[in-house]
C-alpha distance (Angstrom), angle and dihedral (degrees) to the residues before:
residue distance angle dihedral
M1 . . .
S2 3.80 . .
S3 3.77 121.3 .
T4 3.78 122.0 -127.8
P5 3.80 110.0 -101.8
P6 3.81 115.1 -117.1
T7 3.77 115.1 -95.8
G8 3.76 129.2 -145.2
Q9 3.77 126.7 -116.3
P10 3.81 133.4 -152.9
A11 3.79 113.4 -87.7
Y12 3.78 146.3 163.1
V13 3.80 127.7 -154.2
L14 3.79 111.6 -116.6
H15 3.80 97.4 178.1
S16 3.78 139.6 -16.5
R17 3.77 135.6 -170.8
A18 3.79 136.6 179.4
Y19 3.80 114.9 -82.7
R20 3.79 123.4 -169.3
E21 3.81 115.6 -37.4
T22 3.78 106.8 -38.4
S23 3.80 105.5 -1.4
A24 3.80 135.3 90.0
L25 3.78 131.7 -143.1
V26 3.81 106.2 -136.0
D27 3.80 132.7 -169.1
F28 3.81 110.1 -150.6
L29 3.79 131.4 -168.2
T30 3.81 111.7 -142.6
P31 3.82 134.4 160.4
Q32 3.82 84.7 -100.2
G33 3.79 91.0 59.4
R34 3.77 136.0 -100.9
L35 3.80 111.5 -24.1
R36 3.80 129.6 -173.6
A37 3.78 117.9 -150.6
V38 3.79 141.9 166.7
L39 3.79 114.7 -115.7
R40 3.80 110.1 -155.3
S41 3.81 120.8 -146.7
A42 3.78 90.5 15.2
R43 3.79 91.2 174.1
G44 3.79 91.3 64.7
K45 3.79 132.6 74.0
A46 3.81 93.6 -61.9
G47 3.78 89.9 54.7
T48 3.80 91.3 60.5
L49 3.83 88.4 60.4
A50 3.81 94.1 48.7
R51 3.78 95.3 90.3
P52 3.77 130.3 108.0
F53 3.82 125.6 -87.0
V54 3.82 96.0 24.1
A55 3.81 115.3 125.5
L56 3.79 106.2 -127.5
E57 3.77 142.4 179.6
V58 3.80 109.3 -142.4
E59 3.78 132.4 -176.4
F60 3.80 111.5 -150.5
R61 3.79 122.4 -158.9
G62 3.77 130.2 -164.0
R63 3.80 135.1 48.0
G64 3.78 99.2 -123.0
E65 3.80 127.2 91.6
L66 3.80 90.4 -98.2
K67 3.78 107.6 59.0
N68 3.81 134.0 -175.2
V69 3.79 126.7 -120.5
G70 3.79 106.7 -121.6
R71 3.79 97.5 176.6
M72 3.79 133.9 -1.0
E73 3.79 126.8 -174.5
S74 3.77 137.2 166.5
A75 3.79 111.7 -98.3
G76 3.79 100.8 -166.9
A77 3.76 144.1 -36.6
S78 3.79 119.0 -22.3
N79 3.79 119.9 -115.4
W80 3.80 103.6 -122.7
L81 3.78 109.0 -153.6
N82 3.79 125.6 -174.1
G83 3.78 136.9 179.4
E84 3.79 115.2 -14.9
A85 3.81 91.1 -3.5
L86 3.81 87.9 60.2
F87 3.81 91.5 48.9
S88 3.80 88.4 49.0
G89 3.80 91.5 52.7
L90 3.80 91.1 50.0
Y91 3.80 88.6 49.6
L92 3.81 90.9 54.4
N93 3.80 90.1 49.3
E94 3.79 92.8 50.8
L95 3.81 91.6 48.1
L96 3.80 90.4 53.2
I97 3.80 93.7 47.7
R98 3.79 91.5 49.1
L99 3.82 99.5 41.4
L100 3.79 109.2 26.7
P101 3.82 112.9 86.2
A102 3.80 115.0 -129.3
E103 3.81 115.8 -95.5
D104 3.82 93.1 1.2
P105 3.84 107.5 134.8
H106 3.80 115.6 -126.1
P107 3.83 106.6 161.7
A108 3.82 92.0 169.1
V109 3.82 90.4 57.4
F110 3.82 89.6 51.1
E111 3.81 92.3 51.1
H112 3.80 93.3 46.6
Y113 3.81 91.1 47.7
S114 3.81 91.1 52.1
A115 3.83 91.5 48.6
T116 3.81 91.7 47.1
L117 3.81 92.3 51.9
L118 3.80 89.8 52.5
A119 3.81 91.0 49.2
L120 3.82 91.1 49.4
A121 3.81 90.5 49.9
E122 3.82 89.5 51.1
G123 3.79 90.5 55.8
R124 3.79 98.1 -113.0
P125 3.86 116.0 164.2
L126 3.79 108.8 -73.3
E127 3.79 104.6 -144.7
P128 3.83 98.8 58.9
L129 3.82 89.7 46.5
L130 3.81 93.2 51.0
R131 3.79 94.2 45.4
A132 3.81 91.7 48.9
F133 3.81 91.4 49.3
E134 3.82 93.4 48.5
W135 3.80 91.2 48.7
R136 3.80 94.6 47.3
L137 3.81 91.6 46.8
L138 3.81 93.2 51.2
D139 3.79 90.9 46.2
D140 3.81 94.1 48.7
L141 3.80 91.0 49.6
G142 3.79 90.3 52.9
Y143 3.81 96.8 -105.6
G144 3.81 97.4 106.8
F145 3.79 126.5 119.2
A146 3.80 138.5 -170.5
L147 3.81 119.7 -84.8
G148 3.78 96.5 -171.0
S149 3.81 98.4 52.5
D150 3.80 136.8 37.1
I151 3.81 129.3 -123.9
E152 3.80 89.7 -87.9
G153 3.80 90.7 57.8
N154 3.80 94.1 -109.6
P155 3.81 119.8 137.2
V156 3.80 114.0 -100.9
A157 3.81 108.7 -101.8
P158 3.82 114.8 -135.3
D159 3.81 91.0 -135.6
G160 3.82 94.8 42.7
L161 3.81 129.9 104.8
Y162 3.80 121.0 -131.3
R163 3.77 140.3 -175.7
L164 3.79 127.8 -157.6
V165 3.79 116.3 -112.6
V166 3.80 101.9 -163.1
D167 3.83 114.2 -122.4
A168 3.81 89.9 8.5
G169 3.80 111.0 57.9
L170 3.78 139.6 -123.5
E171 3.78 121.6 -15.4
R172 3.79 122.2 -162.8
V173 3.79 113.9 -128.2
Y174 3.77 131.5 -172.8
L175 3.81 102.0 -159.3
V176 3.79 119.9 74.4
Q177 3.81 112.3 -115.8
P178 3.82 136.2 154.6
G179 3.79 120.0 -74.5
L180 3.81 98.9 26.2
F181 3.80 127.0 146.0
H182 3.79 127.9 -139.9
G183 3.78 115.5 -125.3
A184 3.81 91.7 -127.1
E185 3.83 89.7 57.5
L186 3.81 91.9 50.2
L187 3.79 92.3 49.3
A188 3.80 90.5 50.1
M189 3.82 89.2 51.4
A190 3.80 90.3 50.8
E191 3.81 88.8 57.0
A192 3.84 93.6 38.8
D193 3.80 86.7 -122.6
W194 3.80 98.5 159.6
S195 3.80 92.3 171.0
A196 3.83 89.3 72.7
T197 3.79 113.7 104.9
G198 3.79 111.9 -95.3
A199 3.80 95.6 -1.1
L200 3.81 98.1 118.2
A201 3.81 94.4 44.3
A202 3.80 90.7 47.6
A203 3.82 91.1 47.9
K204 3.80 90.4 53.9
R205 3.82 91.2 51.9
L206 3.79 92.0 45.5
M207 3.79 93.8 50.7
R208 3.80 91.8 47.6
Q209 3.78 90.3 53.3
A210 3.81 92.0 45.9
L211 3.81 93.9 47.3
A212 3.80 98.0 42.5
V213 3.80 97.5 77.3
H214 3.81 92.0 48.9
L215 3.81 92.0 49.9
G216 3.79 90.3 60.3
G217 3.79 95.4 -126.6
R218 3.81 93.9 -65.5
P219 3.83 112.9 126.8
L220 3.78 121.5 -123.8
V221 3.80 111.4 -108.6
S222 3.81 92.4 -149.9
R223 3.81 91.9 60.9
E224 3.80 88.6 67.1
L225 3.81 90.1 62.9
F226 3.81 90.3 67.8
R227 3.81 90.7 55.2
K228 3.79 96.2 54.6
P229 3.81 117.1 97.2
């Protein structure tokens, strides 16, 4: 009785680093989640594929948490990113490494990541793409919250002021304090209406607040790239 040969699965490299003499330790994003695997002979042909933003088909071997790459092939055109689009791609990769549990399947995250890379490569506006990815990632991981209603279940009022209660949602407040959000901004975010005044800037603040607790207080290295001249 012959066994079925292992098959490859779609994957992207999130990060790789040298491992022992000629190998690399690689974090992959797949529909089955974030996987870590050893790539043997990383200085050879396979090593040239082990770079971010390249659509791959990878065969993983082993049952433990640290797997081995049995086969790795290109699965389509590479997404060539430059300048701020490149920094944005690295930011997405770091978010996934930091937030996505190992071997926890999130096929929707994989599909959205692939679509976002393509949009970045096409030169689409960065900020809406990043905000949409952050929101979808939080939601898929179970950390999402409503934008159109507050934690009491009341509709967000356009003229209201709200603060984010992490892991709960939006709370209406009546005293001005730092870090608040206007109801009109939240409603624009809910509709992805980035033409609304202040919506994109407010979305960036909101996502930073929502992500901070899940990042454990450690800053994202990739954010520093945007601050360099």
